[in-house]
Residue frames as qw, qx, qy, qz and C-alpha x, y, z in Angstrom:
[[0.064, 0.664, 0.549, 0.504, -0.52, -21.70, -14.28],
 [0.135, -0.017, -0.276, 0.951, -0.86, -18.10, -13.20],
 [0.083, 0.643, 0.699, -0.301, -4.13, -16.78, -11.78],
 [0.130, 0.372, 0.358, 0.847, -5.90, -14.17, -13.93],
 [0.020, -0.431, -0.539, 0.723, -7.55, -11.37, -11.98],
 [0.294, 0.794, 0.532, 0.003, -10.59, -9.42, -13.18],
 [0.441, 0.432, 0.143, 0.774, -9.46, -6.54, -15.45],
 [0.070, -0.660, 0.002, -0.748, -9.02, -3.27, -13.56],
 [0.736, -0.608, -0.290, -0.066, -9.37, -4.88, -10.16],
 [0.295, -0.864, 0.382, -0.142, -7.17, -3.89, -7.26],
 [0.845, -0.259, 0.450, 0.127, -5.73, -7.41, -7.27],
 [0.762, 0.514, 0.211, 0.332, -4.73, -7.10, -10.93],
 [0.159, 0.924, -0.163, 0.307, -3.12, -3.69, -10.39],
 [0.583, -0.691, 0.423, -0.051, -1.23, -4.99, -7.36],
 [0.883, 0.011, 0.400, 0.244, 0.09, -7.91, -9.41],
 [0.570, 0.742, 0.074, 0.344, 1.15, -5.55, -12.22],
 [0.156, -0.912, 0.316, -0.211, 3.10, -3.48, -9.69],
 [0.762, -0.437, 0.474, 0.063, 4.78, -6.60, -8.30],
 [0.839, 0.343, 0.306, 0.293, 5.67, -7.78, -11.81],
 [0.321, 0.890, -0.073, 0.315, 7.06, -4.34, -12.72],
 [0.420, -0.811, 0.393, -0.111, 9.11, -4.24, -9.51],
 [0.857, -0.182, 0.452, 0.170, 10.55, -7.69, -10.15],
 [0.714, 0.592, 0.210, 0.310, 11.36, -6.83, -13.78],
 [0.204, 0.882, -0.150, 0.398, 13.15, -3.62, -12.76],
 [0.645, 0.035, -0.550, 0.529, 14.84, -5.06, -9.66],
 [0.150, -0.437, 0.218, -0.860, 12.95, -2.71, -7.31],
 [0.015, 0.260, 0.862, -0.434, 10.96, -3.25, -4.16],
 [0.080, 0.670, 0.722, 0.150, 7.24, -2.53, -4.32],
 [0.127, -0.862, -0.228, 0.434, 7.47, 1.00, -2.87],
 [0.242, -0.458, 0.442, 0.733, 10.24, 1.94, -5.31],
 [0.200, 0.271, 0.800, 0.496, 8.17, 0.58, -8.19],
 [0.017, 0.815, 0.571, -0.096, 5.15, 2.64, -7.13],
 [0.174, -0.792, 0.045, 0.584, 7.29, 5.80, -6.91],
 [0.271, -0.203, 0.642, 0.688, 8.89, 5.09, -10.31],
 [0.157, 0.506, 0.786, 0.318, 5.45, 4.62, -11.88],
 [0.057, -0.878, -0.390, 0.272, 4.08, 7.82, -10.35],
 [0.241, -0.628, 0.284, 0.684, 7.12, 9.78, -11.53],
 [0.258, 0.064, 0.754, 0.601, 6.76, 8.36, -15.05],
 [0.084, 0.696, 0.696, 0.156, 3.05, 9.24, -15.23],
 [0.156, -0.850, -0.168, 0.474, 3.72, 12.73, -13.86],
 [0.266, -0.403, 0.482, 0.731, 6.38, 13.33, -16.51],
 [0.185, 0.321, 0.792, 0.485, 4.02, 12.14, -19.26],
 [0.021, -0.824, -0.550, 0.134, 1.27, 14.42, -17.92],
 [0.190, -0.764, 0.077, 0.612, 3.59, 17.43, -17.94],
 [0.261, -0.166, 0.659, 0.685, 4.83, 16.63, -21.47],
 [0.108, 0.511, 0.784, 0.335, 1.21, 16.51, -22.65],
 [0.041, -0.610, -0.200, -0.766, 0.59, 20.03, -21.38],
 [0.224, -0.052, -0.690, 0.687, -0.15, 19.45, -17.71],
 [0.409, -0.065, 0.076, -0.907, -3.82, 20.42, -17.95],
 [0.319, 0.179, 0.894, -0.259, -6.74, 18.34, -16.72],
 [0.423, 0.707, 0.559, -0.095, -9.32, 20.18, -18.81],
 [0.322, -0.124, 0.338, 0.875, -8.66, 22.17, -21.93]]
């Protein structure tokens, strides 16, 4: 049985990063960088503005 962390907690986010890294065959730092790059691309595609 897998432990369920409180939603939005740092422990849950850390586990999501580890799961993503394992799924993609990356180490943790590579997974973090891949996620940041993906979110940056999505932000730019959506117009790149914080407030409109």
